[in-house]
Biotite code that builds the C-alpha atoms (Angstrom):
import biotite.structure as struc

atoms = struc.array([
    struc.Atom([100.163, 113.267, 97.629], chain_id="A", res_id=1, res_name="MET", atom_name="CA", element="C"),
    struc.Atom([97.845, 114.666, 100.003], chain_id="A", res_id=2, res_name="LYS", atom_name="CA", element="C"),
    struc.Atom([95.556, 112.172, 101.792], chain_id="A", res_id=3, res_name="LEU", atom_name="CA", element="C"),
    struc.Atom([92.048, 113.175, 100.100], chain_id="A", res_id=4, res_name="PRO", atom_name="CA", element="C"),
    struc.Atom([93.727, 113.272, 97.094], chain_id="A", res_id=5, res_name="ALA", atom_name="CA", element="C"),
    struc.Atom([95.095, 109.482, 97.609], chain_id="A", res_id=6, res_name="LEU", atom_name="CA", element="C"),
    struc.Atom([91.570, 108.213, 99.342], chain_id="A", res_id=7, res_name="LEU", atom_name="CA", element="C"),
    struc.Atom([89.870, 109.649, 95.932], chain_id="A", res_id=8, res_name="SER", atom_name="CA", element="C"),
    struc.Atom([92.541, 107.723, 93.809], chain_id="A", res_id=9, res_name="LEU", atom_name="CA", element="C"),
    struc.Atom([92.098, 104.915, 95.754], chain_id="A", res_id=10, res_name="LEU", atom_name="CA", element="C"),
    struc.Atom([88.029, 104.839, 95.334], chain_id="A", res_id=11, res_name="ALA", atom_name="CA", element="C"),
    struc.Atom([88.776, 105.478, 91.664], chain_id="A", res_id=12, res_name="LEU", atom_name="CA", element="C"),
    struc.Atom([91.256, 102.482, 91.246], chain_id="A", res_id=13, res_name="LEU", atom_name="CA", element="C"),
    struc.Atom([88.531, 100.100, 93.293], chain_id="A", res_id=14, res_name="PHE", atom_name="CA", element="C"),
    struc.Atom([85.741, 101.041, 91.042], chain_id="A", res_id=15, res_name="ALA", atom_name="CA", element="C"),
    struc.Atom([88.000, 100.791, 87.674], chain_id="A", res_id=16, res_name="ALA", atom_name="CA", element="C"),
    struc.Atom([89.205, 97.586, 88.647], chain_id="A", res_id=17, res_name="ALA", atom_name="CA", element="C"),
    struc.Atom([85.476, 96.372, 89.092], chain_id="A", res_id=18, res_name="ALA", atom_name="CA", element="C"),
    struc.Atom([84.547, 97.565, 85.884], chain_id="A", res_id=19, res_name="ALA", atom_name="CA", element="C"),
    struc.Atom([87.276, 95.069, 84.476], chain_id="A", res_id=20, res_name="ALA", atom_name="CA", element="C"),
    struc.Atom([84.839, 92.345, 85.780], chain_id="A", res_id=21, res_name="GLN", atom_name="CA", element="C"),
    struc.Atom([81.817, 93.521, 84.159], chain_id="A", res_id=22, res_name="ASN", atom_name="CA", element="C"),
    struc.Atom([78.268, 92.184, 84.214], chain_id="A", res_id=23, res_name="GLY", atom_name="CA", element="C"),
    struc.Atom([77.828, 92.508, 88.233], chain_id="A", res_id=24, res_name="VAL", atom_name="CA", element="C"),
    struc.Atom([75.779, 95.766, 88.618], chain_id="A", res_id=25, res_name="PRO", atom_name="CA", element="C"),
    struc.Atom([75.982, 97.585, 91.897], chain_id="A", res_id=26, res_name="TYR", atom_name="CA", element="C"),
    struc.Atom([75.718, 100.697, 93.745], chain_id="A", res_id=27, res_name="SER", atom_name="CA", element="C"),
    struc.Atom([77.533, 101.487, 97.218], chain_id="A", res_id=28, res_name="ALA", atom_name="CA", element="C"),
    struc.Atom([79.440, 103.891, 99.249], chain_id="A", res_id=29, res_name="GLN", atom_name="CA", element="C"),
    struc.Atom([82.794, 103.412, 100.077], chain_id="A", res_id=30, res_name="ARG", atom_name="CA", element="C"),
    struc.Atom([84.153, 105.105, 103.635], chain_id="A", res_id=31, res_name="VAL", atom_name="CA", element="C"),
    struc.Atom([87.826, 105.571, 104.018], chain_id="A", res_id=32, res_name="ASN", atom_name="CA", element="C"),
    struc.Atom([88.973, 106.105, 108.072], chain_id="A", res_id=33, res_name="GLU", atom_name="CA", element="C"),
    struc.Atom([92.415, 106.460, 109.188], chain_id="A", res_id=34, res_name="ARG", atom_name="CA", element="C"),
    struc.Atom([93.532, 106.750, 112.647], chain_id="A", res_id=35, res_name="VAL", atom_name="CA", element="C"),
    struc.Atom([97.081, 107.759, 113.473], chain_id="A", res_id=36, res_name="GLN", atom_name="CA", element="C"),
    struc.Atom([98.827, 107.334, 116.894], chain_id="A", res_id=37, res_name="THR", atom_name="CA", element="C"),
    struc.Atom([102.233, 109.889, 116.913], chain_id="A", res_id=38, res_name="LEU", atom_name="CA", element="C"),
    struc.Atom([105.200, 108.689, 119.182], chain_id="A", res_id=39, res_name="VAL", atom_name="CA", element="C"),
    struc.Atom([103.845, 110.515, 122.219], chain_id="A", res_id=40, res_name="ASP", atom_name="CA", element="C"),
    struc.Atom([100.488, 108.328, 122.268], chain_id="A", res_id=41, res_name="GLY", atom_name="CA", element="C"),
    struc.Atom([98.479, 111.045, 120.884], chain_id="A", res_id=42, res_name="THR", atom_name="CA", element="C"),
    struc.Atom([95.813, 109.690, 118.671], chain_id="A", res_id=43, res_name="ARG", atom_name="CA", element="C"),
    struc.Atom([94.489, 111.668, 115.351], chain_id="A", res_id=44, res_name="ILE", atom_name="CA", element="C"),
    struc.Atom([91.188, 110.626, 114.068], chain_id="A", res_id=45, res_name="THR", atom_name="CA", element="C"),
    struc.Atom([90.838, 111.621, 110.363], chain_id="A", res_id=46, res_name="GLN", atom_name="CA", element="C"),
    struc.Atom([87.197, 112.725, 109.547], chain_id="A", res_id=47, res_name="LYS", atom_name="CA", element="C"),
    struc.Atom([85.592, 109.825, 107.394], chain_id="A", res_id=48, res_name="PRO", atom_name="CA", element="C"),
    struc.Atom([86.034, 110.503, 103.462], chain_id="A", res_id=49, res_name="HIS", atom_name="CA", element="C"),
    struc.Atom([83.072, 108.718, 101.569], chain_id="A", res_id=50, res_name="LYS", atom_name="CA", element="C"),
    struc.Atom([82.521, 108.141, 98.074], chain_id="A", res_id=51, res_name="VAL", atom_name="CA", element="C"),
    struc.Atom([79.496, 106.854, 96.183], chain_id="A", res_id=52, res_name="ASN", atom_name="CA", element="C"),
    struc.Atom([80.390, 104.080, 93.485], chain_id="A", res_id=53, res_name="GLU", atom_name="CA", element="C"),
    struc.Atom([78.136, 103.013, 90.891], chain_id="A", res_id=54, res_name="TYR", atom_name="CA", element="C"),
    struc.Atom([78.770, 100.199, 88.063], chain_id="A", res_id=55, res_name="CYS", atom_name="CA", element="C"),
    struc.Atom([76.616, 98.897, 85.644], chain_id="A", res_id=56, res_name="ASP", atom_name="CA", element="C"),
    struc.Atom([76.466, 95.757, 83.605], chain_id="A", res_id=57, res_name="SER", atom_name="CA", element="C"),
    struc.Atom([78.843, 96.818, 80.531], chain_id="A", res_id=58, res_name="TRP", atom_name="CA", element="C"),
    struc.Atom([81.244, 97.847, 83.504], chain_id="A", res_id=59, res_name="GLY", atom_name="CA", element="C"),
    struc.Atom([80.991, 101.548, 83.282], chain_id="A", res_id=60, res_name="ARG", atom_name="CA", element="C"),
    struc.Atom([81.611, 103.014, 86.362], chain_id="A", res_id=61, res_name="THR", atom_name="CA", element="C"),
    struc.Atom([81.000, 106.539, 88.500], chain_id="A", res_id=62, res_name="ARG", atom_name="CA", element="C"),
    struc.Atom([82.389, 107.640, 91.565], chain_id="A", res_id=63, res_name="THR", atom_name="CA", element="C"),
    struc.Atom([81.393, 110.702, 93.720], chain_id="A", res_id=64, res_name="GLU", atom_name="CA", element="C"),
    struc.Atom([83.571, 112.300, 96.183], chain_id="A", res_id=65, res_name="GLU", atom_name="CA", element="C"),
    struc.Atom([81.382, 113.672, 99.391], chain_id="A", res_id=66, res_name="LEU", atom_name="CA", element="C"),
    struc.Atom([82.322, 116.753, 101.292], chain_id="A", res_id=67, res_name="SER", atom_name="CA", element="C"),
    struc.Atom([83.206, 115.735, 104.839], chain_id="A", res_id=68, res_name="ALA", atom_name="CA", element="C"),
    struc.Atom([81.605, 118.781, 106.288], chain_id="A", res_id=69, res_name="ASP", atom_name="CA", element="C"),
    struc.Atom([78.119, 118.421, 104.288], chain_id="A", res_id=70, res_name="SER", atom_name="CA", element="C"),
    struc.Atom([78.022, 115.147, 102.951], chain_id="A", res_id=71, res_name="GLY", atom_name="CA", element="C"),
    struc.Atom([77.286, 117.002, 99.277], chain_id="A", res_id=72, res_name="GLU", atom_name="CA", element="C"),
    struc.Atom([78.845, 115.644, 96.163], chain_id="A", res_id=73, res_name="VAL", atom_name="CA", element="C"),
    struc.Atom([81.845, 117.840, 95.435], chain_id="A", res_id=74, res_name="VAL", atom_name="CA", element="C"),
    struc.Atom([83.085, 115.864, 92.125], chain_id="A", res_id=75, res_name="SER", atom_name="CA", element="C"),
    struc.Atom([82.552, 112.846, 90.235], chain_id="A", res_id=76, res_name="ALA", atom_name="CA", element="C"),
    struc.Atom([84.226, 110.726, 87.666], chain_id="A", res_id=77, res_name="ASN", atom_name="CA", element="C"),
    struc.Atom([83.104, 108.385, 84.986], chain_id="A", res_id=78, res_name="ILE", atom_name="CA", element="C"),
    struc.Atom([84.903, 105.722, 83.542], chain_id="A", res_id=79, res_name="THR", atom_name="CA", element="C"),
    struc.Atom([83.232, 104.299, 80.023], chain_id="A", res_id=80, res_name="ASP", atom_name="CA", element="C"),
    struc.Atom([85.263, 101.512, 78.431], chain_id="A", res_id=81, res_name="PRO", atom_name="CA", element="C"),
    struc.Atom([82.296, 100.975, 75.656], chain_id="A", res_id=82, res_name="LEU", atom_name="CA", element="C"),
    struc.Atom([83.012, 104.681, 74.598], chain_id="A", res_id=83, res_name="ALA", atom_name="CA", element="C"),
    struc.Atom([86.892, 104.412, 75.296], chain_id="A", res_id=84, res_name="GLY", atom_name="CA", element="C"),
    struc.Atom([87.113, 107.562, 77.494], chain_id="A", res_id=85, res_name="PHE", atom_name="CA", element="C"),
    struc.Atom([87.200, 108.778, 81.280], chain_id="A", res_id=86, res_name="ARG", atom_name="CA", element="C"),
    struc.Atom([85.683, 111.840, 82.376], chain_id="A", res_id=87, res_name="TYR", atom_name="CA", element="C"),
    struc.Atom([86.012, 114.314, 85.378], chain_id="A", res_id=88, res_name="THR", atom_name="CA", element="C"),
    struc.Atom([83.150, 116.361, 86.294], chain_id="A", res_id=89, res_name="LEU", atom_name="CA", element="C"),
    struc.Atom([83.419, 119.693, 87.683], chain_id="A", res_id=90, res_name="ASP", atom_name="CA", element="C"),
    struc.Atom([79.684, 120.234, 89.354], chain_id="A", res_id=91, res_name="LEU", atom_name="CA", element="C"),
    struc.Atom([79.553, 123.823, 89.938], chain_id="A", res_id=92, res_name="THR", atom_name="CA", element="C"),
    struc.Atom([81.373, 124.901, 86.234], chain_id="A", res_id=93, res_name="ALA", atom_name="CA", element="C"),
    struc.Atom([79.363, 122.275, 84.382], chain_id="A", res_id=94, res_name="HIS", atom_name="CA", element="C"),
    struc.Atom([82.678, 121.380, 82.530], chain_id="A", res_id=95, res_name="THR", atom_name="CA", element="C"),
    struc.Atom([84.063, 117.827, 82.174], chain_id="A", res_id=96, res_name="ALA", atom_name="CA", element="C"),
    struc.Atom([87.929, 116.955, 81.240], chain_id="A", res_id=97, res_name="ARG", atom_name="CA", element="C"),
    struc.Atom([88.101, 113.559, 79.020], chain_id="A", res_id=98, res_name="ARG", atom_name="CA", element="C"),
    struc.Atom([90.997, 111.115, 78.925], chain_id="A", res_id=99, res_name="TRP", atom_name="CA", element="C"),
    struc.Atom([91.292, 108.418, 76.324], chain_id="A", res_id=100, res_name="SER", atom_name="CA", element="C"),
    struc.Atom([91.307, 105.065, 77.766], chain_id="A", res_id=101, res_name="LEU", atom_name="CA", element="C"),
    struc.Atom([93.709, 103.919, 74.715], chain_id="A", res_id=102, res_name="ALA", atom_name="CA", element="C"),
    struc.Atom([96.831, 101.626, 75.693], chain_id="A", res_id=103, res_name="LYS", atom_name="CA", element="C"),
    struc.Atom([99.593, 103.791, 76.689], chain_id="A", res_id=104, res_name="PRO", atom_name="CA", element="C"),
    struc.Atom([103.055, 103.508, 75.240], chain_id="A", res_id=105, res_name="ALA", atom_name="CA", element="C"),
    struc.Atom([104.862, 101.082, 77.175], chain_id="A", res_id=106, res_name="LYS", atom_name="CA", element="C"),
    struc.Atom([107.243, 102.663, 79.699], chain_id="A", res_id=107, res_name="PRO", atom_name="CA", element="C"),
    struc.Atom([110.846, 101.808, 79.802], chain_id="A", res_id=108, res_name="ALA", atom_name="CA", element="C"),
    struc.Atom([111.688, 99.373, 82.208], chain_id="A", res_id=109, res_name="SER", atom_name="CA", element="C"),
    struc.Atom([113.324, 100.166, 85.695], chain_id="A", res_id=110, res_name="SER", atom_name="CA", element="C"),
    struc.Atom([116.136, 98.404, 86.984], chain_id="A", res_id=111, res_name="PRO", atom_name="CA", element="C"),
    struc.Atom([115.122, 95.555, 89.338], chain_id="A", res_id=112, res_name="ALA", atom_name="CA", element="C"),
    struc.Atom([115.640, 95.957, 93.321], chain_id="A", res_id=113, res_name="PRO", atom_name="CA", element="C"),
    struc.Atom([118.737, 94.123, 94.758], chain_id="A", res_id=114, res_name="SER", atom_name="CA", element="C"),
    struc.Atom([118.033, 91.483, 96.733], chain_id="A", res_id=115, res_name="LEU", atom_name="CA", element="C"),
    struc.Atom([118.887, 92.968, 99.813], chain_id="A", res_id=116, res_name="ALA", atom_name="CA", element="C"),
    struc.Atom([116.418, 95.835, 98.993], chain_id="A", res_id=117, res_name="ASP", atom_name="CA", element="C"),
    struc.Atom([113.345, 93.683, 98.171], chain_id="A", res_id=118, res_name="ALA", atom_name="CA", element="C"),
    struc.Atom([110.740, 93.309, 101.183], chain_id="A", res_id=119, res_name="PRO", atom_name="CA", element="C"),
    struc.Atom([109.732, 89.938, 102.286], chain_id="A", res_id=120, res_name="GLN", atom_name="CA", element="C"),
    struc.Atom([106.072, 89.172, 101.574], chain_id="A", res_id=121, res_name="VAL", atom_name="CA", element="C"),
    struc.Atom([104.008, 86.380, 103.427], chain_id="A", res_id=122, res_name="SER", atom_name="CA", element="C"),
    struc.Atom([100.207, 85.669, 102.694], chain_id="A", res_id=123, res_name="ARG", atom_name="CA", element="C"),
    struc.Atom([97.715, 83.554, 105.000], chain_id="A", res_id=124, res_name="ASP", atom_name="CA", element="C"),
    struc.Atom([94.068, 83.114, 104.947], chain_id="A", res_id=125, res_name="SER", atom_name="CA", element="C"),
    struc.Atom([91.736, 84.574, 107.327], chain_id="A", res_id=126, res_name="LEU", atom_name="CA", element="C"),
    struc.Atom([88.581, 82.189, 106.486], chain_id="A", res_id=127, res_name="GLY", atom_name="CA", element="C"),
    struc.Atom([85.304, 83.615, 105.722], chain_id="A", res_id=128, res_name="THR", atom_name="CA", element="C"),
    struc.Atom([82.863, 86.037, 107.253], chain_id="A", res_id=129, res_name="GLN", atom_name="CA", element="C"),
    struc.Atom([79.922, 87.671, 106.174], chain_id="A", res_id=130, res_name="THR", atom_name="CA", element="C"),
    struc.Atom([79.989, 91.463, 105.045], chain_id="A", res_id=131, res_name="ILE", atom_name="CA", element="C"),
    struc.Atom([77.173, 93.661, 103.893], chain_id="A", res_id=132, res_name="GLU", atom_name="CA", element="C"),
    struc.Atom([75.311, 90.254, 103.672], chain_id="A", res_id=133, res_name="GLY", atom_name="CA", element="C"),
    struc.Atom([78.142, 88.772, 101.080], chain_id="A", res_id=134, res_name="LEU", atom_name="CA", element="C"),
    struc.Atom([80.174, 85.908, 102.246], chain_id="A", res_id=135, res_name="LEU", atom_name="CA", element="C"),
    struc.Atom([83.778, 87.303, 101.899], chain_id="A", res_id=136, res_name="ALA", atom_name="CA", element="C"),
    struc.Atom([87.174, 85.325, 102.164], chain_id="A", res_id=137, res_name="GLN", atom_name="CA", element="C"),
    struc.Atom([90.100, 87.169, 103.760], chain_id="A", res_id=138, res_name="GLY", atom_name="CA", element="C"),
    struc.Atom([93.902, 87.261, 103.141], chain_id="A", res_id=139, res_name="THR", atom_name="CA", element="C"),
    struc.Atom([96.322, 88.793, 105.339], chain_id="A", res_id=140, res_name="ARG", atom_name="CA", element="C"),
    struc.Atom([99.517, 90.112, 103.642], chain_id="A", res_id=141, res_name="THR", atom_name="CA", element="C"),
    struc.Atom([102.722, 90.718, 105.800], chain_id="A", res_id=142, res_name="THR", atom_name="CA", element="C"),
    struc.Atom([105.091, 93.158, 104.192], chain_id="A", res_id=143, res_name="THR", atom_name="CA", element="C"),
    struc.Atom([108.544, 93.256, 105.768], chain_id="A", res_id=144, res_name="VAL", atom_name="CA", element="C"),
    struc.Atom([110.784, 96.268, 104.380], chain_id="A", res_id=145, res_name="HIS", atom_name="CA", element="C"),
    struc.Atom([114.369, 95.606, 105.363], chain_id="A", res_id=146, res_name="PRO", atom_name="CA", element="C"),
    struc.Atom([116.603, 97.905, 107.234], chain_id="A", res_id=147, res_name="VAL", atom_name="CA", element="C"),
    struc.Atom([117.638, 100.960, 105.170], chain_id="A", res_id=148, res_name="GLY", atom_name="CA", element="C"),
    struc.Atom([114.949, 100.876, 102.595], chain_id="A", res_id=149, res_name="ALA", atom_name="CA", element="C"),
    struc.Atom([113.406, 104.321, 103.628], chain_id="A", res_id=150, res_name="PHE", atom_name="CA", element="C"),
    struc.Atom([116.407, 105.182, 105.837], chain_id="A", res_id=151, res_name="GLY", atom_name="CA", element="C"),
    struc.Atom([114.570, 103.082, 108.535], chain_id="A", res_id=152, res_name="ASN", atom_name="CA", element="C"),
    struc.Atom([117.255, 101.556, 111.165], chain_id="A", res_id=153, res_name="ASP", atom_name="CA", element="C"),
    struc.Atom([114.998, 98.620, 111.758], chain_id="A", res_id=154, res_name="ARG", atom_name="CA", element="C"),
    struc.Atom([112.539, 96.364, 109.809], chain_id="A", res_id=155, res_name="PRO", atom_name="CA", element="C"),
    struc.Atom([109.458, 98.111, 109.041], chain_id="A", res_id=156, res_name="LEU", atom_name="CA", element="C"),
    struc.Atom([106.121, 96.062, 108.818], chain_id="A", res_id=157, res_name="THR", atom_name="CA", element="C"),
    struc.Atom([102.910, 96.693, 107.009], chain_id="A", res_id=158, res_name="VAL", atom_name="CA", element="C"),
    struc.Atom([100.256, 94.486, 107.399], chain_id="A", res_id=159, res_name="ILE", atom_name="CA", element="C"),
    struc.Atom([97.404, 94.424, 104.768], chain_id="A", res_id=160, res_name="THR", atom_name="CA", element="C"),
    struc.Atom([94.023, 92.713, 105.360], chain_id="A", res_id=161, res_name="GLU", atom_name="CA", element="C"),
    struc.Atom([92.025, 92.377, 102.094], chain_id="A", res_id=162, res_name="THR", atom_name="CA", element="C"),
    struc.Atom([88.128, 90.815, 101.957], chain_id="A", res_id=163, res_name="TRP", atom_name="CA", element="C"),
    struc.Atom([86.501, 90.005, 99.006], chain_id="A", res_id=164, res_name="ARG", atom_name="CA", element="C"),
    struc.Atom([83.273, 88.226, 97.739], chain_id="A", res_id=165, res_name="SER", atom_name="CA", element="C"),
    struc.Atom([82.920, 85.722, 94.645], chain_id="A", res_id=166, res_name="SER", atom_name="CA", element="C"),
    struc.Atom([79.311, 87.759, 94.260], chain_id="A", res_id=167, res_name="GLU", atom_name="CA", element="C"),
    struc.Atom([80.839, 91.213, 93.792], chain_id="A", res_id=168, res_name="LEU", atom_name="CA", element="C"),
    struc.Atom([83.948, 92.137, 92.656], chain_id="A", res_id=169, res_name="GLN", atom_name="CA", element="C"),
    struc.Atom([85.244, 95.439, 94.453], chain_id="A", res_id=170, res_name="PRO", atom_name="CA", element="C"),
    struc.Atom([87.045, 94.656, 97.565], chain_id="A", res_id=171, res_name="THR", atom_name="CA", element="C"),
    struc.Atom([84.337, 94.735, 100.582], chain_id="A", res_id=172, res_name="LEU", atom_name="CA", element="C"),
    struc.Atom([86.751, 95.699, 103.541], chain_id="A", res_id=173, res_name="LEU", atom_name="CA", element="C"),
    struc.Atom([90.591, 96.736, 103.563], chain_id="A", res_id=174, res_name="LEU", atom_name="CA", element="C"),
    struc.Atom([92.563, 97.140, 106.593], chain_id="A", res_id=175, res_name="LYS", atom_name="CA", element="C"),
    struc.Atom([96.150, 98.817, 106.497], chain_id="A", res_id=176, res_name="ILE", atom_name="CA", element="C"),
    struc.Atom([98.584, 98.856, 109.379], chain_id="A", res_id=177, res_name="SER", atom_name="CA", element="C"),
    struc.Atom([101.564, 100.918, 108.333], chain_id="A", res_id=178, res_name="ASP", atom_name="CA", element="C"),
    struc.Atom([103.546, 102.336, 110.980], chain_id="A", res_id=179, res_name="PRO", atom_name="CA", element="C"),
    struc.Atom([104.388, 105.390, 108.733], chain_id="A", res_id=180, res_name="ARG", atom_name="CA", element="C"),
    struc.Atom([100.760, 106.722, 108.465], chain_id="A", res_id=181, res_name="SER", atom_name="CA", element="C"),
    struc.Atom([98.608, 104.661, 111.283], chain_id="A", res_id=182, res_name="GLY", atom_name="CA", element="C"),
    struc.Atom([95.488, 102.428, 110.768], chain_id="A", res_id=183, res_name="GLU", atom_name="CA", element="C"),
    struc.Atom([93.742, 102.803, 107.533], chain_id="A", res_id=184, res_name="THR", atom_name="CA", element="C"),
    struc.Atom([90.310, 101.067, 106.930], chain_id="A", res_id=185, res_name="THR", atom_name="CA", element="C"),
    struc.Atom([88.394, 101.474, 103.447], chain_id="A", res_id=186, res_name="ILE", atom_name="CA", element="C"),
    struc.Atom([84.784, 99.597, 103.475], chain_id="A", res_id=187, res_name="ARG", atom_name="CA", element="C"),
    struc.Atom([81.944, 99.309, 100.919], chain_id="A", res_id=188, res_name="LEU", atom_name="CA", element="C"),
    struc.Atom([78.870, 99.809, 102.802], chain_id="A", res_id=189, res_name="THR", atom_name="CA", element="C"),
    struc.Atom([75.012, 100.405, 101.889], chain_id="A", res_id=190, res_name="ASN", atom_name="CA", element="C"),
    struc.Atom([75.492, 98.092, 98.657], chain_id="A", res_id=191, res_name="ILE", atom_name="CA", element="C"),
    struc.Atom([72.776, 97.629, 96.190], chain_id="A", res_id=192, res_name="SER", atom_name="CA", element="C"),
    struc.Atom([72.644, 94.686, 93.693], chain_id="A", res_id=193, res_name="ARG", atom_name="CA", element="C"),
    struc.Atom([70.207, 96.830, 91.233], chain_id="A", res_id=194, res_name="SER", atom_name="CA", element="C"),
    struc.Atom([71.198, 98.277, 87.907], chain_id="A", res_id=195, res_name="GLU", atom_name="CA", element="C"),
    struc.Atom([72.245, 102.027, 88.505], chain_id="A", res_id=196, res_name="PRO", atom_name="CA", element="C"),
    struc.Atom([70.380, 104.773, 86.353], chain_id="A", res_id=197, res_name="ASP", atom_name="CA", element="C"),
    struc.Atom([72.327, 104.849, 82.816], chain_id="A", res_id=198, res_name="PRO", atom_name="CA", element="C"),
    struc.Atom([72.248, 108.633, 83.086], chain_id="A", res_id=199, res_name="SER", atom_name="CA", element="C"),
    struc.Atom([74.872, 108.340, 85.590], chain_id="A", res_id=200, res_name="LEU", atom_name="CA", element="C"),
    struc.Atom([77.479, 107.368, 82.921], chain_id="A", res_id=201, res_name="PHE", atom_name="CA", element="C"),
    struc.Atom([76.973, 109.854, 80.916], chain_id="A", res_id=202, res_name="GLN", atom_name="CA", element="C"),
    struc.Atom([78.003, 113.664, 80.835], chain_id="A", res_id=203, res_name="VAL", atom_name="CA", element="C"),
    struc.Atom([75.154, 115.675, 81.484], chain_id="A", res_id=204, res_name="PRO", atom_name="CA", element="C"),
    struc.Atom([73.632, 117.919, 78.820], chain_id="A", res_id=205, res_name="ALA", atom_name="CA", element="C"),
    struc.Atom([75.193, 121.556, 78.689], chain_id="A", res_id=206, res_name="GLY", atom_name="CA", element="C"),
    struc.Atom([78.404, 120.519, 80.282], chain_id="A", res_id=207, res_name="TYR", atom_name="CA", element="C"),
    struc.Atom([81.657, 121.867, 78.090], chain_id="A", res_id=208, res_name="GLU", atom_name="CA", element="C"),
    struc.Atom([84.121, 119.003, 77.359], chain_id="A", res_id=209, res_name="ILE", atom_name="CA", element="C"),
    struc.Atom([87.557, 119.209, 77.313], chain_id="A", res_id=210, res_name="THR", atom_name="CA", element="C"),
    struc.Atom([89.988, 116.676, 75.849], chain_id="A", res_id=211, res_name="ASP", atom_name="CA", element="C"),
    struc.Atom([93.049, 115.973, 78.442], chain_id="A", res_id=212, res_name="ALA", atom_name="CA", element="C"),
    struc.Atom([94.645, 113.027, 76.307], chain_id="A", res_id=213, res_name="GLY", atom_name="CA", element="C"),
    struc.Atom([95.829, 109.544, 77.622], chain_id="A", res_id=214, res_name="PRO", atom_name="CA", element="C"),
    struc.Atom([94.052, 108.537, 80.994], chain_id="A", res_id=215, res_name="SER", atom_name="CA", element="C"),
    struc.Atom([96.767, 108.601, 84.028], chain_id="A", res_id=216, res_name="PRO", atom_name="CA", element="C"),
    struc.Atom([94.747, 105.459, 85.231], chain_id="A", res_id=217, res_name="VAL", atom_name="CA", element="C"),
    struc.Atom([97.030, 102.208, 84.183], chain_id="A", res_id=218, res_name="PRO", atom_name="CA", element="C"),
    struc.Atom([95.071, 100.439, 81.511], chain_id="A", res_id=219, res_name="ARG", atom_name="CA", element="C"),
    struc.Atom([94.987, 97.116, 83.458], chain_id="A", res_id=220, res_name="ARG", atom_name="CA", element="C"),
    struc.Atom([92.540, 98.827, 86.180], chain_id="A", res_id=221, res_name="LEU", atom_name="CA", element="C"),
    struc.Atom([90.348, 100.100, 83.469], chain_id="A", res_id=222, res_name="GLN", atom_name="CA", element="C"),
])
């Protein structure tokens, strides 16, 4: 999966997870940044990837992906658990794809990984800090993948730092240090606690709606 598509999916999952804890309206912008250091020391800094997020008191969410060059909204997703649908809007063609949020059939279970291949995971508290005016609790998760898990000839360590607030459900700050992809930072900025405009969670009049079947977003995150 290419990075922009991955970051868009992450933003959608963050907002969908927040919708599961309805009753806390907000609007904000999520900024995704990544810096990769090559073996020769060259640093590659990706352009920030920005997504507008909205959530209302009924658990409906909207995410808008912005162009890295112009800052204009290039696509939008609406998740409406009240109606039982998720929509992807094409703002140029004035069309919308509609997915059902009905619970999908339970997938067949896959064999459990052997203990030798299982990563070692440890978690540590980072205490508290104020982020965007909210008191947040931090957790550092260290995941050590054993030799051979990805064809690696030595243990591979991934460190994830997560900051959450009890006042607002979405993750306020996420930092991922992974030697395979570099340093990724995802932060929530420009937070407003006001109720968003209800029209944001509706498909605009005149849009042609096409049914696309069950939603690809896991039910537990909706």
